[in-house]
Backbone and ligand atoms as CSV (ligand in chain L), in Angstrom:
chain,resi,resn,atom,element,x,y,z
A,1,MET,N,N,31.840,7.560,-1.158
A,1,MET,CA,C,30.406,7.242,-1.014
A,1,MET,C,C,30.156,6.708,0.383
A,2,SER,N,N,29.176,7.294,1.060
A,2,SER,CA,C,28.833,6.832,2.404
A,2,SER,C,C,27.308,6.728,2.477
A,3,ILE,N,N,26.801,5.507,2.203
A,3,ILE,CA,C,25.359,5.317,2.060
A,3,ILE,C,C,24.722,4.923,3.394
A,4,THR,N,N,23.656,5.635,3.748
A,4,THR,CA,C,22.841,5.237,4.899
A,4,THR,C,C,21.412,5.010,4.389
A,5,ILE,N,N,20.725,4.098,5.063
A,5,ILE,CA,C,19.321,3.858,4.698
A,5,ILE,C,C,18.464,4.121,5.916
A,6,GLU,N,N,17.417,4.921,5.733
A,6,GLU,CA,C,16.553,5.278,6.860
A,6,GLU,C,C,15.124,5.476,6.367
A,7,LYS,N,N,14.193,5.493,7.320
A,7,LYS,CA,C,12.821,5.841,6.953
A,7,LYS,C,C,12.772,7.318,6.575
A,8,ALA,N,N,12.027,7.614,5.524
A,8,ALA,CA,C,11.885,9.015,5.136
A,8,ALA,C,C,11.121,9.761,6.231
A,9,SER,N,N,11.542,10.982,6.502
A,9,SER,CA,C,10.864,11.783,7.532
A,9,SER,C,C,10.284,13.049,6.882
A,10,PRO,N,N,9.360,13.726,7.576
A,10,PRO,CA,C,8.791,14.949,6.994
A,10,PRO,C,C,9.857,15.957,6.568
A,11,ASN,N,N,10.998,15.957,7.250
A,11,ASN,CA,C,12.073,16.889,6.876
A,11,ASN,C,C,12.669,16.599,5.499
A,12,ASP,N,N,12.408,15.392,4.987
A,12,ASP,CA,C,12.947,15.011,3.672
A,12,ASP,C,C,12.038,15.461,2.528
A,13,ALA,N,N,10.863,16.020,2.844
A,13,ALA,CA,C,9.828,16.231,1.818
A,13,ALA,C,C,10.338,17.017,0.598
A,14,ALA,N,N,10.975,18.151,0.810
A,14,ALA,CA,C,11.397,18.976,-0.335
A,14,ALA,C,C,12.439,18.228,-1.164
A,15,ALA,N,N,13.362,17.554,-0.489
A,15,ALA,CA,C,14.410,16.825,-1.214
A,15,ALA,C,C,13.828,15.657,-1.991
A,16,ILE,N,N,12.807,15.011,-1.449
A,16,ILE,CA,C,12.189,13.882,-2.163
A,16,ILE,C,C,11.528,14.374,-3.449
A,17,ILE,N,N,10.856,15.513,-3.378
A,17,ILE,CA,C,10.186,16.040,-4.574
A,17,ILE,C,C,11.213,16.331,-5.684
A,18,GLU,N,N,12.354,16.875,-5.311
A,18,GLU,CA,C,13.415,17.128,-6.305
A,18,GLU,C,C,14.015,15.821,-6.807
A,19,TYR,N,N,14.214,14.880,-5.889
A,19,TYR,CA,C,14.752,13.560,-6.251
A,19,TYR,C,C,13.836,12.857,-7.265
A,20,LEU,N,N,12.500,12.960,-7.057
A,20,LEU,CA,C,11.553,12.307,-7.966
A,20,LEU,C,C,11.670,12.890,-9.379
A,21,LYS,N,N,11.895,14.205,-9.462
A,21,LYS,CA,C,12.074,14.818,-10.791
A,21,LYS,C,C,13.315,14.240,-11.466
A,22,GLN,N,N,14.370,14.064,-10.678
A,22,GLN,CA,C,15.607,13.544,-11.264
A,22,GLN,C,C,15.421,12.109,-11.776
A,23,ILE,N,N,14.875,11.224,-10.910
A,23,ILE,CA,C,14.741,9.824,-11.365
A,23,ILE,C,C,13.726,9.719,-12.502
A,24,GLY,N,N,12.707,10.574,-12.468
A,24,GLY,CA,C,11.715,10.562,-13.557
A,24,GLY,C,C,12.338,10.934,-14.893
A,25,GLY,N,N,13.315,11.832,-14.856
A,25,GLY,CA,C,13.967,12.286,-16.087
A,25,GLY,C,C,15.046,11.339,-16.589
A,26,GLU,N,N,15.471,10.418,-15.732
A,26,GLU,CA,C,16.619,9.589,-16.121
A,26,GLU,C,C,16.253,8.310,-16.869
A,27,THR,N,N,15.000,7.835,-16.704
A,27,THR,CA,C,14.551,6.645,-17.451
A,27,THR,C,C,13.076,6.822,-17.811
A,28,ASP,N,N,12.596,5.913,-18.652
A,28,ASP,CA,C,11.153,5.840,-18.934
A,28,ASP,C,C,10.553,4.625,-18.230
A,29,ASN,N,N,11.111,4.273,-17.080
A,29,ASN,CA,C,10.646,3.076,-16.369
A,29,ASN,C,C,9.559,3.374,-15.352
A,30,LEU,N,N,9.355,4.646,-15.052
A,30,LEU,CA,C,8.468,5.017,-13.942
A,30,LEU,C,C,7.162,5.596,-14.485
A,31,THR,N,N,6.213,5.822,-13.585
A,31,THR,CA,C,4.893,6.313,-14.019
A,31,THR,C,C,4.915,7.811,-14.330
A,32,PHE,N,N,6.062,8.443,-14.114
A,32,PHE,CA,C,6.189,9.884,-14.349
A,32,PHE,C,C,7.552,10.165,-14.976
A,33,GLY,N,N,7.676,11.338,-15.565
A,33,GLY,CA,C,8.927,11.750,-16.187
A,33,GLY,C,C,9.599,12.850,-15.384
A,34,ALA,N,N,10.315,13.724,-16.087
A,34,ALA,CA,C,11.112,14.761,-15.424
A,34,ALA,C,C,10.258,15.774,-14.669
A,35,GLU,N,N,8.929,15.744,-14.930
A,35,GLU,CA,C,8.049,16.667,-14.201
A,35,GLU,C,C,7.845,16.210,-12.756
A,36,GLY,N,N,8.162,14.955,-12.461
A,36,GLY,CA,C,7.959,14.434,-11.107
A,36,GLY,C,C,6.487,14.224,-10.804
A,37,LEU,N,N,6.165,14.227,-9.523
A,37,LEU,CA,C,4.777,14.015,-9.109
A,37,LEU,C,C,4.148,15.345,-8.686
A,38,PRO,N,N,2.860,15.544,-8.988
A,38,PRO,CA,C,2.213,16.823,-8.689
A,38,PRO,C,C,1.828,16.915,-7.215
A,39,ILE,N,N,2.801,17.148,-6.370
A,39,ILE,CA,C,2.535,17.189,-4.931
A,39,ILE,C,C,3.340,18.340,-4.324
A,40,THR,N,N,2.741,18.999,-3.334
A,40,THR,CA,C,3.454,20.112,-2.702
A,40,THR,C,C,4.344,19.577,-1.578
A,41,VAL,N,N,5.296,20.392,-1.182
A,41,VAL,CA,C,6.191,20.016,-0.070
A,41,VAL,C,C,5.355,19.770,1.186
A,42,GLU,N,N,4.346,20.606,1.419
A,42,GLU,CA,C,3.522,20.469,2.628
A,42,GLU,C,C,2.767,19.139,2.612
A,43,ALA,N,N,2.186,18.814,1.458
A,43,ALA,CA,C,1.421,17.561,1.360
A,43,ALA,C,C,2.345,16.354,1.539
A,44,GLU,N,N,3.526,16.429,0.958
A,44,GLU,CA,C,4.477,15.316,1.097
A,44,GLU,C,C,4.918,15.177,2.564
A,45,ALA,N,N,5.151,16.306,3.215
A,45,ALA,CA,C,5.557,16.266,4.634
A,45,ALA,C,C,4.439,15.667,5.486
A,46,ASP,N,N,3.194,16.039,5.205
A,46,ASP,CA,C,2.047,15.476,5.946
A,46,ASP,C,C,1.966,13.968,5.731
A,47,TYR,N,N,2.153,13.579,4.470
A,47,TYR,CA,C,2.086,12.149,4.141
A,47,TYR,C,C,3.185,11.378,4.912
A,48,LEU,N,N,4.389,11.933,4.902
A,48,LEU,CA,C,5.494,11.235,5.581
A,48,LEU,C,C,5.279,11.196,7.095
A,49,ALA,N,N,4.648,12.222,7.632
A,49,ALA,CA,C,4.330,12.222,9.075
A,49,ALA,C,C,3.360,11.080,9.391
A,50,GLN,N,N,2.401,10.864,8.499
A,50,GLN,CA,C,1.431,9.761,8.708
A,50,GLN,C,C,2.110,8.395,8.673
A,51,LEU,N,N,3.198,8.303,7.930
A,51,LEU,CA,C,3.873,6.998,7.788
A,51,LEU,C,C,4.719,6.648,9.008
A,52,GLU,N,N,4.961,7.631,9.882
A,52,GLU,CA,C,6.004,7.445,10.892
A,52,GLU,C,C,5.847,6.165,11.722
A,53,ASN,N,N,4.627,5.872,12.166
A,53,ASN,CA,C,4.447,4.642,12.953
A,53,ASN,C,C,3.586,3.621,12.237
A,54,SER,N,N,3.515,3.742,10.918
A,54,SER,CA,C,2.622,2.862,10.161
A,54,SER,C,C,3.173,1.445,10.072
A,55,ARG,N,N,2.264,0.478,10.154
A,55,ARG,CA,C,2.630,-0.921,9.911
A,55,ARG,C,C,2.159,-1.350,8.515
A,56,ASN,N,N,1.589,-0.398,7.793
A,56,ASN,CA,C,1.005,-0.702,6.484
A,56,ASN,C,C,1.771,-0.095,5.310
A,57,ASN,N,N,2.422,1.007,5.579
A,57,ASN,CA,C,3.089,1.747,4.502
A,57,ASN,C,C,4.444,2.236,4.992
A,58,ILE,N,N,5.429,2.149,4.104
A,58,ILE,CA,C,6.757,2.636,4.484
A,58,ILE,C,C,7.434,3.248,3.262
A,59,MET,N,N,8.218,4.305,3.508
A,59,MET,CA,C,9.128,4.807,2.485
A,59,MET,C,C,10.517,4.862,3.101
A,60,LEU,N,N,11.445,4.172,2.444
A,60,LEU,CA,C,12.844,4.240,2.856
A,60,LEU,C,C,13.587,5.145,1.886
A,61,VAL,N,N,14.575,5.868,2.394
A,61,VAL,CA,C,15.454,6.629,1.506
A,61,VAL,C,C,16.894,6.205,1.773
A,62,ALA,N,N,17.676,6.140,0.690
A,62,ALA,CA,C,19.122,5.941,0.823
A,62,ALA,C,C,19.763,7.305,0.612
A,63,LYS,N,N,20.703,7.645,1.488
A,63,LYS,CA,C,21.367,8.948,1.373
A,63,LYS,C,C,22.874,8.743,1.262
A,64,ASP,N,N,23.499,9.574,0.419
A,64,ASP,CA,C,24.956,9.605,0.328
A,64,ASP,C,C,25.391,10.933,0.918
A,65,ASN,N,N,26.012,10.864,2.078
A,65,ASN,CA,C,26.382,12.094,2.795
A,65,ASN,C,C,25.206,13.063,2.879
A,66,GLY,N,N,24.042,12.545,3.200
A,66,GLY,CA,C,22.871,13.392,3.416
A,66,GLY,C,C,22.019,13.641,2.186
A,67,LYS,N,N,22.534,13.339,0.983
A,67,LYS,CA,C,21.763,13.587,-0.251
A,67,LYS,C,C,20.965,12.326,-0.600
A,68,ILE,N,N,19.648,12.505,-0.891
A,68,ILE,CA,C,18.822,11.341,-1.247
A,68,ILE,C,C,19.231,10.826,-2.626
A,69,VAL,N,N,19.607,9.543,-2.673
A,69,VAL,CA,C,20.053,8.959,-3.947
A,69,VAL,C,C,19.178,7.771,-4.366
A,70,ALA,N,N,18.257,7.354,-3.511
A,70,ALA,CA,C,17.402,6.205,-3.846
A,70,ALA,C,C,16.248,6.163,-2.859
A,71,ASN,N,N,15.165,5.505,-3.285
A,71,ASN,CA,C,14.065,5.277,-2.337
A,71,ASN,C,C,13.345,3.985,-2.670
A,72,ALA,N,N,12.581,3.520,-1.724
A,72,ALA,CA,C,11.745,2.334,-1.939
A,72,ALA,C,C,10.508,2.486,-1.081
A,73,THR,N,N,9.394,1.982,-1.602
A,73,THR,CA,C,8.137,2.087,-0.855
A,73,THR,C,C,7.443,0.727,-0.820
A,74,LEU,N,N,6.648,0.554,0.208
A,74,LEU,CA,C,5.722,-0.576,0.280
A,74,LEU,C,C,4.408,-0.015,0.794
A,75,ASN,N,N,3.334,-0.299,0.084
A,75,ASN,CA,C,2.009,0.204,0.477
A,75,ASN,C,C,1.022,-0.944,0.530
A,76,ARG,N,N,0.400,-1.113,1.707
A,76,ARG,CA,C,-0.587,-2.183,1.852
A,76,ARG,C,C,-1.836,-1.837,1.041
A,77,MET,N,N,-2.381,-2.840,0.383
A,77,MET,CA,C,-3.608,-2.658,-0.374
A,77,MET,C,C,-4.791,-2.611,0.603
A,78,PRO,N,N,-5.942,-2.078,0.162
A,78,PRO,CA,C,-7.086,-1.959,1.080
A,78,PRO,C,C,-7.941,-3.238,1.166
A,79,ARG,N,N,-8.726,-3.305,2.250
A,79,ARG,CA,C,-9.815,-4.277,2.433
A,79,ARG,C,C,-9.415,-5.717,2.116
A,80,ARG,N,N,-10.129,-6.381,1.189
A,80,ARG,CA,C,-9.909,-7.809,0.925
A,80,ARG,C,C,-8.585,-8.101,0.223
A,81,MET,N,N,-7.826,-7.017,-0.019
A,81,MET,CA,C,-6.495,-7.196,-0.613
A,81,MET,C,C,-5.407,-6.847,0.394
A,82,SER,N,N,-5.815,-6.648,1.662
A,82,SER,CA,C,-4.867,-6.097,2.633
A,82,SER,C,C,-3.808,-7.100,3.084
A,83,HIS,N,N,-3.875,-8.322,2.595
A,83,HIS,CA,C,-2.780,-9.269,2.828
A,83,HIS,C,C,-1.613,-8.990,1.880
A,84,ARG,N,N,-1.829,-8.058,0.935
A,84,ARG,CA,C,-0.820,-7.783,-0.093
A,84,ARG,C,C,-0.310,-6.352,0.005
A,85,GLY,N,N,0.910,-6.155,-0.461
A,85,GLY,CA,C,1.458,-4.802,-0.568
A,85,GLY,C,C,2.174,-4.647,-1.887
A,86,ASP,N,N,2.170,-3.423,-2.386
A,86,ASP,CA,C,2.777,-3.099,-3.671
A,86,ASP,C,C,4.086,-2.352,-3.409
A,87,ILE,N,N,5.164,-2.750,-4.078
A,87,ILE,CA,C,6.440,-2.080,-3.823
A,87,ILE,C,C,6.927,-1.281,-5.023
A,88,SER,N,N,7.797,-0.316,-4.723
A,88,SER,CA,C,8.530,0.378,-5.780
A,88,SER,C,C,9.955,0.610,-5.280
A,89,VAL,N,N,10.885,0.679,-6.212
A,89,VAL,CA,C,12.269,1.001,-5.841
A,89,VAL,C,C,12.904,1.771,-6.991
A,90,ALA,N,N,13.693,2.763,-6.651
A,90,ALA,CA,C,14.402,3.536,-7.676
A,90,ALA,C,C,15.689,4.106,-7.082
A,91,VAL,N,N,16.663,4.257,-7.978
A,91,VAL,CA,C,17.997,4.740,-7.586
A,91,VAL,C,C,18.426,5.757,-8.639
A,92,ILE,N,N,19.051,6.859,-8.223
A,92,ILE,CA,C,19.617,7.822,-9.176
A,92,ILE,C,C,20.666,7.102,-10.043
A,93,LYS,N,N,20.656,7.392,-11.337
A,93,LYS,CA,C,21.461,6.618,-12.295
A,93,LYS,C,C,22.941,6.520,-11.917
A,94,GLU,N,N,23.474,7.623,-11.476
A,94,GLU,CA,C,24.896,7.652,-11.093
A,94,GLU,C,C,25.219,6.590,-10.030
A,95,TYR,N,N,24.211,6.141,-9.301
A,95,TYR,CA,C,24.433,5.210,-8.187
A,95,TYR,C,C,23.989,3.781,-8.508
A,96,TRP,N,N,23.625,3.502,-9.766
A,96,TRP,CA,C,23.207,2.139,-10.127
A,96,TRP,C,C,24.368,1.158,-9.947
A,97,ASN,N,N,24.001,-0.095,-9.743
A,97,ASN,CA,C,24.957,-1.218,-9.682
A,97,ASN,C,C,25.960,-1.089,-8.548
A,98,LYS,N,N,25.538,-0.469,-7.469
A,98,LYS,CA,C,26.384,-0.390,-6.278
A,98,LYS,C,C,25.737,-1.109,-5.101
A,99,GLY,N,N,24.669,-1.840,-5.395
A,99,GLY,CA,C,24.026,-2.631,-4.333
A,99,GLY,C,C,22.973,-1.875,-3.530
A,100,ILE,N,N,22.676,-0.633,-3.917
A,100,ILE,CA,C,21.718,0.159,-3.128
A,100,ILE,C,C,20.293,-0.363,-3.310
A,101,GLY,N,N,19.917,-0.692,-4.558
A,101,GLY,CA,C,18.588,-1.268,-4.799
A,101,GLY,C,C,18.408,-2.561,-3.996
A,102,SER,N,N,19.443,-3.379,-3.961
A,102,SER,CA,C,19.370,-4.641,-3.207
A,102,SER,C,C,19.162,-4.372,-1.717
A,103,GLN,N,N,19.920,-3.441,-1.174
A,103,GLN,CA,C,19.774,-3.136,0.266
A,103,GLN,C,C,18.358,-2.650,0.580
A,104,LEU,N,N,17.833,-1.782,-0.287
A,104,LEU,CA,C,16.486,-1.242,-0.047
A,104,LEU,C,C,15.439,-2.357,-0.122
A,105,LEU,N,N,15.571,-3.198,-1.142
A,105,LEU,CA,C,14.587,-4.266,-1.323
A,105,LEU,C,C,14.621,-5.229,-0.134
A,106,SER,N,N,15.809,-5.548,0.325
A,106,SER,CA,C,15.948,-6.443,1.474
A,106,SER,C,C,15.268,-5.841,2.709
A,107,ARG,N,N,15.460,-4.559,2.915
A,107,ARG,CA,C,14.841,-3.891,4.078
A,107,ARG,C,C,13.319,-3.847,3.942
A,108,ILE,N,N,12.834,-3.628,2.726
A,108,ILE,CA,C,11.376,-3.600,2.497
A,108,ILE,C,C,10.777,-4.985,2.762
A,109,ILE,N,N,11.461,-6.022,2.325
A,109,ILE,CA,C,10.960,-7.391,2.558
A,109,ILE,C,C,10.949,-7.679,4.059
A,110,ASP,N,N,11.977,-7.245,4.772
A,110,ASP,CA,C,11.999,-7.430,6.236
A,110,ASP,C,C,10.789,-6.752,6.880
A,111,PHE,N,N,10.496,-5.509,6.453
A,111,PHE,CA,C,9.350,-4.779,7.005
A,111,PHE,C,C,8.062,-5.544,6.728
A,112,ALA,N,N,7.946,-6.065,5.510
A,112,ALA,CA,C,6.722,-6.801,5.132
A,112,ALA,C,C,6.562,-8.047,6.010
A,113,LYS,N,N,7.662,-8.740,6.256
A,113,LYS,CA,C,7.584,-9.944,7.100
A,113,LYS,C,C,7.218,-9.570,8.537
A,114,GLU,N,N,7.875,-8.527,9.059
A,114,GLU,CA,C,7.609,-8.101,10.447
A,114,GLU,C,C,6.157,-7.664,10.636
A,115,ASN,N,N,5.532,-7.199,9.561
A,115,ASN,CA,C,4.187,-6.648,9.677
A,115,ASN,C,C,3.125,-7.522,9.005
A,116,SER,N,N,3.458,-8.813,8.899
A,116,SER,CA,C,2.482,-9.843,8.526
A,116,SER,C,C,1.848,-9.683,7.148
A,117,PHE,N,N,2.610,-9.142,6.204
A,117,PHE,CA,C,2.136,-9.188,4.814
A,117,PHE,C,C,2.265,-10.642,4.343
A,118,ASP,N,N,1.291,-11.126,3.574
A,118,ASP,CA,C,1.375,-12.471,3.003
A,118,ASP,C,C,2.086,-12.470,1.656
A,119,ILE,N,N,1.895,-11.386,0.925
A,119,ILE,CA,C,2.407,-11.313,-0.457
A,119,ILE,C,C,2.863,-9.882,-0.726
A,120,ILE,N,N,3.992,-9.739,-1.426
A,120,ILE,CA,C,4.273,-8.411,-1.973
A,120,ILE,C,C,4.351,-8.528,-3.493
A,121,ASP,N,N,3.882,-7.484,-4.147
A,121,ASP,CA,C,3.859,-7.560,-5.605
A,121,ASP,C,C,4.318,-6.252,-6.237
A,122,LEU,N,N,4.544,-6.318,-7.536
A,122,LEU,CA,C,5.063,-5.151,-8.255
A,122,LEU,C,C,4.776,-5.304,-9.738
A,123,GLN,N,N,4.921,-4.185,-10.437
A,123,GLN,CA,C,4.824,-4.171,-11.892
A,123,GLN,C,C,6.132,-3.575,-12.416
A,124,VAL,N,N,6.692,-4.208,-13.442
A,124,VAL,CA,C,7.976,-3.751,-13.984
A,124,VAL,C,C,7.940,-3.849,-15.500
A,125,ARG,N,N,8.526,-2.866,-16.174
A,125,ARG,CA,C,8.624,-2.937,-17.640
A,125,ARG,C,C,9.259,-4.259,-18.037
A,126,SER,N,N,8.675,-4.920,-19.024
A,126,SER,CA,C,9.192,-6.236,-19.435
A,126,SER,C,C,10.616,-6.139,-19.973
A,127,ASP,N,N,11.032,-4.949,-20.424
A,127,ASP,CA,C,12.402,-4.811,-20.938
A,127,ASP,C,C,13.360,-4.220,-19.900
A,128,ASN,N,N,12.923,-4.126,-18.651
A,128,ASN,CA,C,13.784,-3.566,-17.594
A,128,ASN,C,C,14.555,-4.717,-16.934
A,129,LEU,N,N,15.561,-5.209,-17.668
A,129,LEU,CA,C,16.236,-6.446,-17.255
A,129,LEU,C,C,16.987,-6.283,-15.939
A,130,GLN,N,N,17.483,-5.092,-15.690
A,130,GLN,CA,C,18.214,-4.848,-14.441
A,130,GLN,C,C,17.284,-5.007,-13.236
A,131,ALA,N,N,16.119,-4.386,-13.331
A,131,ALA,CA,C,15.166,-4.481,-12.222
A,131,ALA,C,C,14.646,-5.918,-12.078
A,132,ILE,N,N,14.354,-6.568,-13.203
A,132,ILE,CA,C,13.834,-7.942,-13.142
A,132,ILE,C,C,14.879,-8.866,-12.506
A,133,HIS,N,N,16.153,-8.643,-12.859
A,133,HIS,CA,C,17.233,-9.427,-12.230
A,133,HIS,C,C,17.214,-9.225,-10.716
A,134,LEU,N,N,17.095,-7.978,-10.307
A,134,LEU,CA,C,17.078,-7.654,-8.868
A,134,LEU,C,C,15.900,-8.350,-8.173
A,135,TYR,N,N,14.720,-8.258,-8.769
A,135,TYR,CA,C,13.540,-8.840,-8.123
A,135,TYR,C,C,13.651,-10.370,-8.049
A,136,LYS,N,N,14.141,-10.975,-9.112
A,136,LYS,CA,C,14.295,-12.447,-9.094
A,136,LYS,C,C,15.303,-12.858,-8.032
A,137,LYS,N,N,16.339,-12.045,-7.850
A,137,LYS,CA,C,17.369,-12.361,-6.842
A,137,LYS,C,C,16.738,-12.487,-5.451
A,138,TYR,N,N,15.665,-11.731,-5.224
A,138,TYR,CA,C,14.987,-11.787,-3.913
A,138,TYR,C,C,13.764,-12.707,-3.936
A,139,GLY,N,N,13.628,-13.500,-5.001
A,139,GLY,CA,C,12.598,-14.538,-5.002
A,139,GLY,C,C,11.303,-14.184,-5.694
A,140,PHE,N,N,11.210,-12.980,-6.256
A,140,PHE,CA,C,9.969,-12.612,-6.961
A,140,PHE,C,C,9.788,-13.507,-8.190
A,141,GLN,N,N,8.538,-13.897,-8.430
A,141,GLN,CA,C,8.203,-14.706,-9.596
A,141,GLN,C,C,7.290,-13.902,-10.514
A,142,LYS,N,N,7.459,-14.152,-11.819
A,142,LYS,CA,C,6.577,-13.481,-12.783
A,142,LYS,C,C,5.196,-14.151,-12.769
A,143,ILE,N,N,4.158,-13.339,-12.681
A,143,ILE,CA,C,2.788,-13.859,-12.739
A,143,ILE,C,C,2.300,-13.864,-14.184
A,144,CYS,N,N,2.480,-12.723,-14.847
A,144,CYS,CA,C,1.962,-12.594,-16.212
A,144,CYS,C,C,2.556,-11.351,-16.858
A,145,ARG,N,N,2.357,-11.247,-18.137
A,145,ARG,CA,C,2.731,-10.028,-18.857
A,145,ARG,C,C,1.454,-9.256,-19.178
A,146,TYR,N,N,1.456,-7.974,-18.894
A,146,TYR,CA,C,0.311,-7.104,-19.182
A,146,TYR,C,C,0.694,-6.262,-20.411
A,147,PRO,N,N,0.076,-6.542,-21.565
A,147,PRO,CA,C,0.454,-5.795,-22.769
A,147,PRO,C,C,-0.012,-4.332,-22.692
A,148,SER,N,N,0.805,-3.439,-23.223
A,148,SER,CA,C,0.439,-2.015,-23.331
A,148,SER,C,C,0.052,-1.408,-21.987
A,149,PHE,N,N,0.791,-1.728,-20.962
A,149,PHE,CA,C,0.505,-1.202,-19.617
A,149,PHE,C,C,0.804,0.297,-19.538
A,150,PHE,N,N,1.865,0.717,-20.224
A,150,PHE,CA,C,2.184,2.143,-20.352
A,150,PHE,C,C,1.961,2.563,-21.802
A,151,LYS,N,N,1.644,3.842,-21.979
A,151,LYS,CA,C,1.732,4.448,-23.313
A,151,LYS,C,C,2.535,5.717,-23.145
A,152,ILE,N,N,3.709,5.747,-23.762
A,152,ILE,CA,C,4.573,6.931,-23.678
A,152,ILE,C,C,4.664,7.502,-25.086
A,153,GLY,N,N,4.114,8.706,-25.288
A,153,GLY,CA,C,3.982,9.217,-26.650
A,153,GLY,C,C,3.049,8.272,-27.399
A,154,ASN,N,N,3.523,7.724,-28.522
A,154,ASN,CA,C,2.697,6.772,-29.281
A,154,ASN,C,C,3.127,5.330,-29.043
A,155,LYS,N,N,4.028,5.132,-28.093
A,155,LYS,CA,C,4.608,3.798,-27.915
A,155,LYS,C,C,3.935,3.069,-26.754
A,156,PHE,N,N,3.459,1.857,-27.042
A,156,PHE,CA,C,2.882,1.008,-25.996
A,156,PHE,C,C,3.982,0.144,-25.380
A,157,ILE,N,N,3.925,-0.011,-24.061
A,157,ILE,CA,C,5.001,-0.730,-23.368
A,157,ILE,C,C,4.404,-1.809,-22.471
A,158,ASP,N,N,4.909,-3.023,-22.649
A,158,ASP,CA,C,4.427,-4.153,-21.849
A,158,ASP,C,C,5.091,-4.158,-20.470
A,159,PHE,N,N,4.363,-4.672,-19.511
A,159,PHE,CA,C,4.892,-4.822,-18.150
A,159,PHE,C,C,4.770,-6.275,-17.696
A,160,ASP,N,N,5.681,-6.688,-16.828
A,160,ASP,CA,C,5.551,-7.966,-16.137
A,160,ASP,C,C,4.988,-7.690,-14.742
A,161,PHE,N,N,4.018,-8.488,-14.338
A,161,PHE,CA,C,3.536,-8.461,-12.958
A,161,PHE,C,C,4.291,-9.557,-12.204
A,162,MET,N,N,4.844,-9.207,-11.047
A,162,MET,CA,C,5.637,-10.171,-10.270
A,162,MET,C,C,5.153,-10.183,-8.832
A,163,TYR,N,N,5.342,-11.314,-8.164
A,163,TYR,CA,C,4.959,-11.355,-6.760
A,163,TYR,C,C,5.890,-12.241,-5.950
A,164,LEU,N,N,5.918,-11.949,-4.665
A,164,LEU,CA,C,6.746,-12.706,-3.724
A,164,LEU,C,C,5.858,-13.167,-2.568
A,165,PRO,N,N,5.506,-14.463,-2.529
A,165,PRO,CA,C,4.737,-14.958,-1.388
A,165,PRO,C,C,5.649,-15.029,-0.165
A,166,LEU,N,N,5.166,-14.563,0.970
A,166,LEU,CA,C,6.002,-14.544,2.187
A,166,LEU,C,C,5.588,-15.627,3.186
A,167,LYS,N,N,4.458,-16.260,2.942
A,167,LYS,CA,C,3.990,-17.292,3.891
A,167,LYS,C,C,4.130,-18.667,3.275
L,1,LIG,C1,C,16.373,-1.160,-11.032
L,1,LIG,C2,C,17.188,-0.375,-9.995
L,1,LIG,C3,C,16.303,0.011,-8.832
L,1,LIG,C4,C,18.334,-1.261,-9.497
L,1,LIG,O1,O,19.029,-0.571,-8.472
L,1,LIG,P1,P,20.585,-0.810,-8.224
L,1,LIG,O2,O,21.000,-0.076,-7.022
L,1,LIG,O3,O,21.334,-0.541,-9.479
L,1,LIG,O4,O,20.597,-2.393,-7.935
L,1,LIG,P2,P,21.763,-3.293,-7.376
L,1,LIG,O5,O,23.073,-2.614,-7.619
L,1,LIG,O6,O,21.455,-3.710,-5.986
L,1,LIG,O7,O,21.595,-4.585,-8.276
L,1,LIG,C5,C,21.577,-4.493,-9.666
L,1,LIG,C6,C,21.692,-5.901,-10.226
L,1,LIG,O8,O,21.312,-5.873,-11.608
L,1,LIG,C7,C,22.338,-6.459,-12.374
L,1,LIG,N1,N,22.254,-5.821,-13.675
L,1,LIG,C8,C,22.708,-4.618,-14.065
L,1,LIG,N2,N,22.390,-4.396,-15.349
L,1,LIG,C9,C,21.722,-5.501,-15.779
L,1,LIG,C10,C,21.142,-5.871,-17.009
L,1,LIG,N3,N,21.163,-5.061,-18.063
L,1,LIG,N4,N,20.527,-7.076,-17.094
L,1,LIG,C11,C,20.463,-7.914,-16.033
L,1,LIG,N5,N,21.010,-7.601,-14.821
L,1,LIG,C12,C,21.632,-6.410,-14.719
L,1,LIG,C13,C,23.589,-6.174,-11.599
L,1,LIG,O9,O,24.645,-7.054,-11.977
L,1,LIG,C14,C,23.106,-6.439,-10.188
L,1,LIG,O10,O,22.993,-7.831,-9.950
L,1,LIG,P3,P,23.800,-8.594,-8.771
L,1,LIG,O11,O,23.375,-7.960,-7.485
L,1,LIG,O12,O,23.333,-10.018,-8.899
L,1,LIG,O13,O,25.249,-8.395,-9.083
L,1,LIG,C15,C,17.825,0.881,-10.675
L,1,LIG,O14,O,18.469,0.483,-11.848
L,1,LIG,C16,C,16.820,1.968,-11.013
L,1,LIG,O15,O,16.483,2.782,-10.188
L,1,LIG,N6,N,16.366,2.002,-12.278
L,1,LIG,C17,C,15.451,3.075,-12.708
L,1,LIG,C18,C,14.108,3.013,-11.996
L,1,LIG,C19,C,13.533,1.623,-12.137
L,1,LIG,O16,O,13.595,1.000,-13.187
L,1,LIG,N7,N,12.954,1.150,-11.031
L,1,LIG,C20,C,12.249,-0.115,-11.039
L,1,LIG,C21,C,10.850,0.119,-11.465
L,1,LIG,S1,S,9.907,-1.388,-11.387
């Protein structure tokens, strides 16, 4: 295993779309399943090109010998919420518990600090103990539980809202 972490580039667009299908199919923790996200390679490449010099939005990818195995994002909220950013992190199952999620989260927090975010926040399934452990390790605190945040089939799933004040 030879893991590198870098900003996603437009050249990664097709691989990211395939990666999203894989992570979507491996758990029910994300907003999508094995179908991935309804986005074309061209649209994803355009989006990643816009991020290249952004101080508001970032996508990092972790690669093992060039293959995308994890990603993390931070997106600044608009207008009167622009002191805050929302994060996501995911890792291909085969690569869990190898410290990749931690490395990505640490890099995302560094970016947020460098770019004057006051708060970063996230939503996580209340039963996703692995992710909650990771977020607490970096100082995230639970704000509240949102009942029935997801509905998958006929099953309602609660989420915890968490935040990390940076100032
Ligand atoms: C959550 C996720 C990103 C973690 O990534 P990762 O690369 O496995 O994370 P790391 O290896 O850096 O750290 C995992 C930590 O969880 C701990 N852990 C593993 N299973 C656990 C469990 N069932 N309960 C509590 N902690 C657990 C590990 O011991 C490790 O802690 P440590 O660093 O203190 O030793 C990854 O599991 C994932 O992608 N899951 C599916 C998508 C997802 O749930 N994303 C989060 C959506 S909010």
